[in-house]
C-alpha positions as CSV (number, residue, x, y, z in Angstrom):
1,M,4.7,-16.4,-10.2
2,Q,2.9,-15.4,-13.7
3,T,3.9,-11.7,-15.1
4,R,1.6,-9.7,-17.1
5,E,2.3,-6.5,-19.2
6,Y,1.4,-3.1,-17.2
7,G,-0.2,-1.2,-20.1
8,N,1.9,-1.5,-23.2
9,T,5.0,-0.3,-21.0
10,G,6.5,-3.7,-21.3
11,Q,7.0,-3.8,-17.8
12,Q,5.7,-7.2,-16.6
13,L,3.7,-7.1,-13.3
14,S,3.4,-10.4,-11.0
15,I,-0.4,-11.4,-11.4
16,V,-0.9,-10.8,-7.8
17,A,1.2,-8.3,-5.5
18,F,2.3,-7.5,-2.0
19,A,-1.2,-5.7,-0.3
20,G,1.0,-3.3,2.1
21,I,-2.0,-3.8,4.7
22,V,-0.5,-7.0,5.3
23,V,2.7,-5.1,7.2
24,K,0.6,-2.7,9.2
25,E,1.2,-3.2,12.5
26,E,3.2,-5.8,12.4
27,T,6.8,-6.3,14.2
28,T,10.0,-5.4,12.1
29,E,11.2,-9.1,11.8
30,N,7.8,-9.9,10.7
31,S,7.5,-7.2,8.1
32,S,11.1,-8.6,6.5
33,R,10.1,-11.7,6.9
34,Y,6.7,-11.7,4.7
35,V,8.0,-8.9,2.0
36,S,11.3,-11.8,1.7
37,W,8.7,-14.2,1.1
38,A,6.5,-12.7,-1.5
39,I,9.8,-11.9,-3.2
40,E,10.8,-15.7,-3.3
41,Q,7.6,-16.1,-4.3
42,G,8.3,-14.5,-7.8
43,I,5.8,-11.1,-6.1
44,N,7.4,-7.9,-7.6
45,Y,4.4,-5.5,-7.4
46,F,3.9,-3.9,-4.4
47,D,1.2,-1.4,-3.6
48,V,0.9,0.6,-0.2
49,A,-1.0,3.9,0.9
50,P,-0.8,6.4,4.0
51,G,-4.1,5.8,4.8
52,Y,-2.7,2.2,5.7
53,G,-1.7,3.1,9.5
54,N,2.1,2.5,9.6
55,A,2.2,0.0,6.6
56,Q,4.8,2.5,4.6
57,N,7.1,2.9,8.1
58,M,6.9,-0.8,7.8
59,L,7.4,-1.9,4.5
60,G,10.2,0.7,3.8
61,P,12.9,-0.8,5.7
62,A,12.0,-4.0,4.8
63,L,11.6,-3.6,0.7
64,E,14.8,-1.1,0.5
65,Q,17.1,-4.1,-0.2
66,Y,14.8,-5.4,-3.2
67,R,13.8,-1.7,-4.1
68,N,15.6,-1.7,-7.9
69,D,14.1,-5.1,-8.7
70,V,10.1,-3.7,-7.9
71,F,7.4,-2.0,-9.1
72,L,6.3,-0.2,-6.2
73,A,2.8,1.8,-6.2
74,C,1.6,4.7,-3.4
75,K,-1.1,6.5,-3.1
76,T,-2.9,9.5,-1.7
77,N,-6.1,10.3,-0.6
78,K,-5.3,14.2,-0.5
79,R,-7.6,16.0,-3.4
80,D,-5.2,19.6,-3.6
81,A,-2.2,20.0,-5.1
82,V,-0.3,21.5,-1.9
83,S,-1.5,18.3,0.4
84,A,-0.8,15.8,-2.3
85,R,2.6,17.2,-2.8
86,A,3.3,17.1,1.1
87,E,1.7,13.2,1.3
88,L,4.1,12.7,-1.8
89,E,7.1,13.7,-0.2
90,D,6.8,12.1,3.1
91,S,5.5,8.3,1.2
92,L,8.8,8.9,-0.3
93,K,11.1,9.4,2.7
94,L,9.6,6.4,4.4
95,L,9.4,4.3,2.0
96,R,13.2,5.0,1.7
97,T,13.1,5.8,-2.6
98,D,13.7,8.4,-4.8
99,H,10.7,7.2,-7.0
100,F,7.2,5.7,-7.4
101,D,6.9,3.4,-10.2
102,L,2.9,4.3,-9.9
103,Y,1.3,7.0,-8.1
104,Q,-2.5,7.1,-7.7
105,M,-5.6,9.0,-6.5
106,H,-6.9,7.0,-3.6
107,A,-10.5,5.8,-3.8
108,M,-12.2,8.1,-5.9
109,T,-15.7,8.2,-4.9
110,T,-17.3,11.2,-5.3
111,E,-18.1,14.1,-7.5
112,E,-16.6,16.4,-5.1
113,D,-13.6,13.9,-5.2
114,L,-13.3,14.3,-9.1
115,E,-13.6,17.9,-9.4
116,V,-11.5,18.9,-6.8
117,A,-8.7,16.9,-7.9
118,T,-8.5,17.4,-11.6
119,G,-9.7,21.4,-11.0
120,S,-7.4,24.1,-10.5
121,G,-4.6,23.9,-7.5
122,G,-6.0,20.1,-7.8
123,A,-4.0,17.0,-6.6
124,L,-3.4,16.3,-11.1
125,E,-1.6,19.3,-11.1
126,T,0.9,17.6,-8.1
127,F,1.0,14.4,-10.4
128,V,1.6,15.6,-13.5
129,K,4.5,18.0,-12.2
130,A,6.1,14.9,-9.9
131,R,6.3,12.9,-13.4
132,E,7.7,15.8,-15.4
133,E,10.5,15.5,-12.4
134,G,11.1,11.7,-12.5
135,L,9.5,11.3,-8.7
136,V,6.4,9.3,-10.2
137,R,6.8,7.2,-13.9
138,H,3.5,6.1,-14.1
139,L,0.0,7.8,-13.1
140,G,-3.1,6.3,-11.6
141,F,-6.2,5.8,-9.8
142,S,-8.7,3.6,-7.7
143,A,-12.2,3.9,-8.1
144,H,-15.1,3.5,-5.8
145,S,-17.1,4.4,-8.2
146,A,-17.5,3.7,-11.9
147,E,-19.3,7.0,-12.8
148,V,-16.3,8.9,-11.4
149,A,-14.0,6.6,-12.8
150,I,-15.3,6.9,-16.3
151,E,-14.8,10.5,-15.9
152,L,-11.3,10.1,-14.6
153,M,-10.3,8.5,-17.7
154,N,-12.4,11.4,-20.3
155,R,-10.2,14.1,-18.6
156,F,-6.3,12.8,-18.2
157,D,-4.6,9.9,-19.7
158,F,-4.1,7.8,-16.8
159,D,-2.0,4.7,-17.1
160,S,-3.6,2.2,-14.9
161,V,-6.7,2.0,-12.6
162,L,-7.2,0.1,-9.9
163,F,-10.6,-1.0,-8.9
164,P,-12.7,-3.7,-7.6
165,V,-13.2,-6.8,-9.6
166,N,-14.9,-9.4,-7.6
167,Y,-17.5,-11.7,-8.0
168,T,-20.2,-10.8,-6.1
169,T,-19.7,-7.4,-6.7
170,W,-19.5,-7.8,-10.6
171,F,-23.1,-10.5,-10.6
172,E,-25.0,-8.5,-8.0
173,S,-24.5,-4.7,-8.6
174,G,-22.9,-4.6,-12.0
175,F,-20.3,-2.9,-10.9
176,G,-17.0,-3.4,-12.1
177,P,-17.7,-4.6,-16.5
178,Q,-17.9,-1.2,-17.5
179,I,-14.6,0.2,-15.8
180,L,-13.5,-2.5,-17.2
181,Q,-14.2,-1.7,-21.0
182,E,-14.2,1.5,-20.8
183,A,-9.7,1.1,-19.7
184,E,-9.6,-1.6,-22.2
185,N,-11.0,0.5,-24.9
186,R,-8.5,3.4,-24.0
187,G,-5.5,1.5,-23.5
188,V,-5.7,2.1,-19.6
189,A,-3.9,-0.7,-17.2
190,R,-6.2,-2.7,-15.3
191,L,-5.5,-3.6,-11.4
192,A,-7.5,-5.5,-9.7
193,L,-9.2,-5.1,-6.1
194,K,-11.1,-7.7,-3.6
195,G,-10.3,-10.6,-5.7
196,A,-10.5,-12.6,-2.9
197,A,-13.9,-10.7,-0.7
198,H,-16.6,-12.8,-0.4
199,H,-19.2,-9.5,0.5
200,A,-20.6,-6.4,2.4
201,L,-20.2,-6.1,6.4
202,E,-23.8,-5.0,7.4
203,D,-21.5,-3.3,9.9
204,R,-17.6,-2.7,9.1
205,N,-16.7,-2.3,12.8
206,H,-17.4,-6.2,13.0
207,R,-15.0,-7.8,11.4
208,V,-14.3,-10.9,10.7
209,R,-10.6,-10.1,10.6
210,E,-9.2,-7.1,11.5
211,K,-7.8,-5.6,8.4
212,C,-10.7,-6.6,6.1
213,W,-13.6,-4.2,6.1
214,Y,-15.4,-6.7,4.2
215,A,-16.5,-10.4,4.6
216,P,-13.5,-12.1,3.4
217,I,-13.4,-15.4,2.2
218,E,-11.7,-18.0,4.2
219,D,-12.7,-21.2,2.7
220,K,-9.2,-22.4,0.5
221,D,-11.0,-24.2,-2.2
222,L,-13.4,-21.1,-2.6
223,L,-10.3,-18.6,-2.6
224,K,-8.7,-20.0,-5.0
225,L,-11.7,-19.8,-7.2
226,A,-12.6,-16.6,-7.0
227,L,-9.1,-15.1,-7.4
228,R,-8.8,-17.3,-10.6
229,W,-12.0,-15.7,-12.0
230,T,-10.8,-11.7,-11.4
231,L,-7.2,-13.1,-12.8
232,S,-9.2,-14.6,-16.0
233,Q,-10.7,-11.1,-16.2
234,P,-8.4,-9.1,-18.6
235,I,-6.1,-7.2,-16.0
236,T,-2.9,-6.8,-15.3
237,A,-2.7,-8.0,-11.3
238,A,-5.1,-8.2,-8.2
239,V,-4.2,-7.2,-5.4
240,P,-5.0,-9.6,-2.4
241,P,-6.9,-9.4,1.1
242,G,-4.1,-7.4,3.6
243,D,-4.8,-10.5,6.4
244,P,-1.2,-11.9,6.8
245,E,-2.8,-15.8,6.4
246,L,-5.3,-15.0,3.7
247,W,-2.9,-12.7,1.4
248,H,-0.4,-15.8,2.2
249,M,-3.3,-18.1,0.5
250,A,-4.2,-16.0,-2.2
251,V,-0.2,-16.1,-3.3
252,K,-0.7,-19.9,-3.4
253,A,-3.3,-19.6,-4.9
254,A,-2.3,-18.0,-7.8
255,Q,1.5,-20.0,-8.4
256,D,-0.5,-22.5,-10.9
257,F,-3.0,-19.9,-12.0
258,T,-5.7,-21.3,-15.0
259,P,-8.4,-19.5,-16.1
260,I,-11.7,-20.3,-14.8
261,T,-14.4,-22.7,-17.0
262,D,-18.0,-21.3,-17.5
263,D,-19.3,-24.0,-14.8
264,E,-17.0,-22.7,-12.7
265,E,-18.2,-19.2,-13.4
266,E,-22.1,-20.7,-13.0
267,E,-20.6,-22.1,-9.4
268,L,-19.7,-18.6,-8.3
269,R,-22.3,-16.8,-10.0
270,E,-25.1,-18.8,-7.4
271,N,-22.6,-18.2,-4.4
272,A,-23.1,-14.6,-5.3
273,R,-26.7,-14.7,-5.5
274,G,-28.3,-12.6,-2.4
275,R,-24.9,-11.4,-0.6
276,M,-24.4,-8.1,-0.3
277,P,-22.0,-6.1,-3.0
278,L,-18.8,-4.7,-1.9
279,F,-19.8,-1.4,-3.6
280,D,-22.8,-0.3,-6.4
281,L,-22.7,1.6,-9.3
282,T,-22.0,5.1,-7.8
283,H,-20.0,4.9,-4.7
284,A,-18.6,2.6,-2.0
C-alpha cells in the first residue's frame, strides 16, 4: 500500500484508511479478522467515531495489539466543551488507547455548528486543552459544508480537513474544489471521504447497503476508477466505504494505484451527469 505524508508532520499514512463502520455490529471474530487483514495490506490509518454505532467497542480490542504502529483518528459531534471532553474520554477508554493521533469535529455543517464549537465554552477549547495534555496529537474536522469548512480554517490552524472528494458531487454540484484549494493554500492536510460513492439516495431509509447512506459503487471497475480519481487529487488519504465487501474492494483497488488520465476523468464526468450529488455547496 502506498503512503503519503500527513501535512508536513513526517507521518506517513496509507492512501486508504480502515473505515471504522466496517466493524459496526460485527462479531468479535470478524472485527479482529478485518483489522488483521488491513494491517497485512499495509493500512496504518484507522478512522472511527462514536456516531458509528458500536464500532468503537469492536475496534478497540481488535486494534489493541497494533495500536503503536497505526495512526488512529477519532471524532466528536459534540459542539460544547463539556460534552466534547466527556465523549473524548469515553472514546479513549473504548478504543483502549491513551491518545488519538487525530481528533476531529465531526460533520461540521451549519452556522450554529461553527459558532458554538468555536465560541466561548465551545468544543474547540476542549480540543486545544486535550492537545496540550497529550491526549490528542493533531486537530481537525470533517466538513459537510464548504462555507463552514473555509470559515473554520480562517478561525483556527487545524492540521487537517476530512471532506467529500467524490466525482459525482465534484462535477455535478461543485462541492469540494474550494475546500481543497483553501486547505492547500493554508498547508492543511486533506483527507477524503466518499471516494467510492456513486450518488445520493432520494430516501436514505431505502439503502442498497445498510452501512452506506448513499448509493455506493458496486461495480468493481467503476469503483477502482472513482477511487483512482479521488486519490489523484492532492490529498493524503481516502476513507473508503464502511460496508465490509466494498471496503475490501476499495483496498484492493488502491494496491496498484496509478494517477487517472484525462480520458478517464471525462468518462467519470459523463457517468456523473444528471446524478444527485451527495452534498451541495452549503450543507448535506
